[in-house]
C-alpha positions in Angstrom: -56.5 68.8 -78.4 -54.7 69.7 -81.1 -51.2 69.7 -79.2 -51.9 66.4 -77.9 -52.8 64.7 -81.2 -49.4 66.1 -82.5 -47.7 64.6 -79.4 -49.1 61.1 -79.8 -48.5 60.8 -83.7 -45.0 62.0 -82.9 -44.5 59.2 -80.1 -45.9 56.5 -82.7 -43.6 57.5 -85.3 -40.7 57.5 -82.9 -41.5 53.6 -82.1 -42.1 52.9 -85.8 -38.5 53.9 -86.6 -37.1 51.1 -84.0 -36.0 47.8 -85.0 -39.0 45.3 -83.8 -38.0 43.4 -80.8 -38.1 39.0 -80.9 -40.9 37.6 -79.4 -40.3 34.9 -76.7 -41.5 31.6 -78.0 -44.8 30.8 -76.6 -43.3 28.1 -73.9 -41.4 30.5 -72.1 -44.0 32.3 -69.9 -45.4 29.1 -69.4 -41.8 27.7 -68.0 -41.6 30.8 -65.8 -45.1 30.2 -64.7 -44.6 26.3 -63.9 -41.3 27.4 -62.2 -43.5 29.8 -59.8 -46.1 27.3 -59.2 -43.4 24.9 -58.8 -41.8 27.2 -56.2 -44.9 27.9 -54.6 -45.9 24.1 -54.0 -42.4 23.3 -52.7 -42.9 25.9 -50.4 -46.1 24.6 -49.2 -44.9 21.3 -49.3 -41.8 21.8 -47.2 -44.0 23.5 -44.9 -46.8 21.2 -44.5 -44.1 18.7 -43.9 -42.2 20.6 -41.5 -46.0 21.2 -39.7 -46.6 17.5 -39.9 -43.6 16.5 -38.1 -44.0 18.9 -34.9 -46.3 16.2 -33.3 -44.0 13.5 -33.6 -40.6 15.3 -32.6 -42.6 16.7 -29.8 -43.6 12.9 -29.1 -39.6 11.8 -29.6 -38.4 14.9 -27.2 -40.8 14.0 -24.5 -40.2 10.1 -24.8 -36.5 10.8 -24.2 -37.0 13.2 -21.4 -39.1 11.0 -19.6 -36.4 7.8 -20.3 -33.9 10.4 -19.1 -36.0 10.8 -15.8 -36.5 7.2 -15.7 -33.0 6.7 -16.1 -32.0 9.3 -13.2 -34.4 8.0 -10.5 -33.0 4.4 -11.3 -29.9 5.3 -10.8 -30.8 7.9 -7.7 -31.9 4.7 -6.6 -29.3 2.1 -7.1 -26.9 5.0 -5.6 -29.1 4.9 -2.4 -29.0 1.0 -2.9 -25.7 0.6 -3.0 -22.8 0.2 -0.1 -19.1 0.0 0.4 -19.6 -4.2 0.2 -20.5 -3.4 -3.8 -16.9 -2.4 -4.7 -14.6 -4.8 -6.3 -12.8 -6.4 -4.2 -9.4 -5.0 -5.0 -11.0 -1.2 -4.9 -12.2 -2.0 -1.0 -8.9 -3.7 0.0 -7.4 -0.1 -1.3 -9.5 1.8 0.8 -9.3 -0.2 3.9 -5.1 -0.6 3.8 -5.1 4.1 3.8 -7.4 3.7 6.9 -5.6 4.4 10.3 -6.2 2.1 12.9 -8.9 3.6 15.1 -10.6 4.4 11.4 -10.4 0.5 11.1 -11.6 -0.2 14.3 -14.6 1.5 13.3 -15.4 -0.2 10.0 -15.0 -3.4 12.0 -18.3 -2.4 13.7 -20.2 -1.7 10.7 -21.2 -5.7 9.8 -20.0 -8.8 10.2 -18.7 -8.7 6.4 -16.4 -6.0 7.3 -15.5 -7.0 10.4 -13.9 -10.2 8.6 -11.8 -8.2 6.3 -10.7 -5.5 8.9 -9.4 -7.9 11.6 -7.3 -9.5 9.0 -3.1 -9.7 9.5 -2.9 -8.2 6.0 -4.0 -4.8 7.5 -3.0 -4.7 10.9 0.9 -6.2 10.0 1.4 -3.0 8.3 0.3 -1.0 11.2 2.3 -2.8 13.7 5.6 -2.3 11.7 4.9 1.1 11.3 4.3 2.2 14.8 5.8 -0.4 16.6 8.8 -2.0 14.5 11.5 0.1 16.1 10.9 -1.0 19.9 9.2 -4.6 19.1 11.4 -7.8 18.1 11.9 -11.3 18.1 11.6 -11.4 22.4 8.7 -9.5 22.5 6.8 -11.9 19.9 7.6 -14.7 22.2 6.3 -13.1 25.1 3.3 -12.5 23.0 2.6 -16.1 22.3 3.1 -16.9 25.9 1.0 -14.5 27.1 -2.1 -15.6 24.6 -0.8 -19.1 25.4 -1.4 -18.5 28.9 -4.4 -15.9 28.9 -6.7 -17.3 26.4 -10.1 -17.7 28.2 -9.1 -14.3 30.7 -10.8 -11.4 28.7 -11.1 -8.9 32.0 -8.2 -7.0 31.0 -9.3 -6.1 27.8 -12.4 -5.1 29.2 -10.1 -2.7 31.3 -8.4 -1.6 28.4 -11.7 -0.7 26.5 -11.3 2.8 28.1 -7.8 3.4 27.3 -5.9 4.3 24.4 -7.3 3.4 20.9 -10.4 0.8 21.9 -12.1 4.1 23.2 -13.0 4.4 19.5 -15.5 1.2 19.5 -18.7 1.1 21.4 -19.2 -1.7 23.8 -22.2 -3.1 21.8 -20.0 -3.3 19.0 -16.9 -5.3 18.0 -14.9 -6.6 19.3 -16.4 -6.2 22.7 -20.1 -7.5 21.8 -18.1 -11.3 21.9 -16.3 -10.6 25.4 -19.6 -9.2 26.7 -21.2 -12.8 25.1 -18.7 -14.8 27.2 -20.1 -13.4 30.4 -23.4 -14.2 29.5 -25.3 -17.6 31.0 -24.5 -20.4 29.0 -28.2 -21.7 28.9 -28.9 -18.2 26.3 -28.1 -20.0 23.1 -29.7 -17.2 21.9 -27.2 -14.2 22.7 -24.1 -17.1 22.7 -21.3 -15.7 20.1 -18.1 -16.7 18.7 -15.3 -14.3 19.1 -14.5 -12.4 15.4 -11.1 -11.5 16.9 -9.2 -14.3 17.9 -6.2 -13.9 20.3 -3.2 -15.0 17.9 -4.1 -12.4 15.5 -1.8 -9.4 14.7 -4.9 -7.2 15.5 -5.4 -8.3 19.0 -1.8 -8.2 19.7 -1.7 -4.6 18.1 -4.7 -3.7 20.5 -3.3 -5.4 23.7 0.5 -3.2 23.0 -1.9 0.2 22.0 -3.8 -0.3 25.2 -0.8 -0.7 27.4 -2.4 -3.8 28.6 0.6 -5.7 27.5 4.3 -5.1 28.8 6.8 -6.4 25.9 10.6 -6.6 26.3 12.8 -3.7 24.9 15.9 -1.8 25.6 16.2 2.0 27.0 18.7 4.3 26.3 20.5 6.2 29.3 18.0 4.5 31.8 16.7 6.0 35.2 16.0 9.5 33.5 19.7 9.9 32.3 21.2 9.2 35.5 25.0 9.6 35.4 25.9 5.9 36.2 24.3 4.8 32.6 25.3 7.6 30.2 25.6 5.9 27.1 24.4 2.6 27.9 21.2 0.8 26.7 19.1 -1.7 29.4 17.0 -4.3 29.1 13.1 -3.6 30.5 9.8 -4.4 30.3 7.6 -1.4 28.9 4.0 -0.4 28.9 2.9 1.8 26.7 1.0 5.0 27.7 -1.6 6.4 25.0 -2.8 9.4 27.3 0.9 11.0 27.0 2.5 8.6 24.0 5.5 7.8 26.1 6.3 4.6 28.1 7.0 3.0 31.3 10.0 0.9 32.1 10.3 -1.9 34.8 14.0 -2.7 34.8 15.1 -6.1 36.6 16.4 -7.0 39.4 19.9 -5.7 40.6 21.6 -7.6 43.0 19.9 -6.9 46.5 18.1 -3.7 44.9 14.2 -3.6 44.4 13.1 -3.2 40.7 13.3 0.1 39.2 10.4 1.9 37.6 10.7 4.4 35.1 8.3 6.8 33.7 7.7 9.1 30.9 10.0 7.7 28.6 9.9 9.2 25.1 10.2 6.9 22.0 13.8 8.6 21.3 15.0 6.5 24.1 13.9 3.0 22.8 14.9 0.5 20.4 14.4 -3.3 20.0 17.6 -5.1 21.3 19.8 -5.9 18.1 20.6 -9.4 19.2 18.4 -12.0 20.4 20.3 -12.4 23.8 18.7 -12.3 27.4 20.1 -9.7 29.3 21.8 -12.3 32.1 23.5 -14.3 29.2 27.2 -13.5 27.8 26.7 -12.9 24.0 28.7 -14.7 21.7 30.8 -12.5 19.7 31.6 -13.4 16.2 33.0 -10.0 15.0 36.4 -10.1 17.2 38.6 -11.0 13.9 37.5 -7.9 11.8 37.8 -5.1 14.4 40.2 -2.4 13.3 40.6 1.0 15.4 37.8 3.4 14.8 35.5 0.9 14.9 32.4 1.6 16.3 30.9 -1.0 19.1 28.9 -2.0 21.5 30.0 -4.3 24.7 27.9 -5.8 27.4 28.9 -4.9 30.8 27.6 -5.4 34.0 28.8 -4.3 37.7 28.9 -7.8 39.6 27.9 -11.4 38.3 24.4 -10.9 40.1 23.5 -7.9 37.8 22.0 -8.1 34.5 24.5 -7.2 31.5 24.0 -3.3 29.9 25.2 -2.5 26.2 27.9 0.4 26.8 28.9 2.0 23.5 32.6 2.5 22.8 35.3 2.5 19.7 38.4 0.6 18.8 41.3 2.3 20.0 45.3 2.0 19.7 47.4 0.0 21.3 49.5 2.1 23.7 52.8 1.7 21.2 51.1 2.6 18.4 51.4 6.2 17.2 48.1 6.1 15.5 49.7 6.3 11.7 47.0 4.7 9.5 50.2 3.3 7.4 51.9 1.7 9.9 49.3 0.7 12.5 48.7 -3.3 13.0 46.8 -3.0 15.9 44.5 -5.0 14.0 46.9 -8.0 14.0 47.3 -7.9 17.8 45.5 -10.4 20.2 44.7 -7.3 22.2 41.9 -5.3 21.7 41.7 -1.5 23.2 38.1 -0.3 23.6 38.3 3.5 24.5 35.2 5.1 25.9 35.1 8.7 25.1 32.4 9.5 27.5 34.7 9.6 30.3 37.5 11.9 31.2 41.3 10.7 30.1 42.9 8.9 32.7 39.5 7.4 34.0 39.2 4.0 35.1 36.3 3.8 33.0 37.9 5.3 29.7 39.7 2.0 28.6 39.3 -1.5 28.7 41.2 -4.3 27.1 40.0 -7.4 25.9 41.5 -11.1 24.2 40.7 -11.4 20.7 40.9 -14.7 20.6 38.5 -16.9 22.6 36.7 -13.9 24.2 35.0 -14.7 27.3 33.8 -12.6 30.1 36.5 -10.3 31.3 36.9 -8.1 34.5 37.0 -8.2 37.9 34.6 -6.9 41.6 36.2 -3.6 41.3 35.8 -2.7 37.3 33.1 -5.0 36.5 32.7 -7.5 33.9 33.0 -7.3 30.2 30.9 -9.5 28.3 30.5 -9.9 24.3 31.1 -7.5 21.5 28.6 -6.1 18.8 30.3 -4.6 15.6 27.8 -1.2 14.3 28.1 -0.9 11.2 24.5 0.8 11.1 24.7 4.6 10.5 21.6 5.0 12.3 23.1 3.2 15.3 25.4 5.3 15.6 24.1 8.6 15.3 21.2 7.5 17.7 24.7 7.1 20.3 26.1 10.3 18.9 22.9 12.2 20.1 22.7 10.8 23.5 26.2 11.9 24.3 26.7 13.7 27.6 26.9 17.2 27.7 30.1 17.3 30.1 32.6 14.7 30.3 32.0 12.2 32.8 35.1 11.4 35.5 
């Protein structure tokens, strides 16, 4: 007990020796209490505010989700209801012009609106030029015009052509055969009468007629009769028909004197061309290049065996006169009235290897022994020249 008193007394003496601490003002504790209460109140307010906003936020989320679902459902309904006809005209035209002819025919069988678009010349002129431009010329177009004028009411050939070529892509119940069939229905059944949606003068009708092989058109064939030795490096007029099954052509050559009509099948594209000049095969071509011809120029000249035969076009080059050594500096062959034609596919010394014609007032020249030479056309096109060189015979002819 005594020890306890001594310890307490010593402790109090020690505290008394220290400097008294200044006490805080009475409002300090109040401020501290207010701050604590404010913090608690603020936290509670924020918490209650957050709690109170949860229902409204949930409603907003639900509303947003329901709106999105509605929009999605609406867009799906719109998507199911849309068709290719709802596209802008420019977009639809861009799509149609990229379709192949079979696809364009299928599209034409969908509905009336697409049929009216797909039969337009705008799309088919491009296809006509891409596939048939190299073999069809003005003479073929004139023959087509005569054909549709005489066959305007004849649809039998188109019905037979259904099973051939690209026409097989169209069911008989769909266009264009629906209008063909309707022409055969009795006239008293007015409900089944329909107007043709494929005018016979349209480019599409022309394309389908050529593609199916039902239309024969004039063109020219290189090295006729499968490269017969008597026709090497020549090009003759013929009537052609396309075979879509083999992607080749059949040619019918005109009469040669008393000989029957010659028929050749399986002709590839490489041996065909559109006539470069609009001259019938039995007419003399009027030459307008005679004054410009010089040695080394590539030419085609009309030639026929006798005057009962049609002309064929034969490839050759302009040569030098016998007195000219071929020196370009001293050559004056282009000033002469005589033009020498050289046919290098024949051996030197052959009666077919050289021919001479008059530069001025040139008409048909020749005789019954060597044949008759007609008009001349100069070849400036490198593609034509390369085509003739590709057909060069493997051996020199006699």
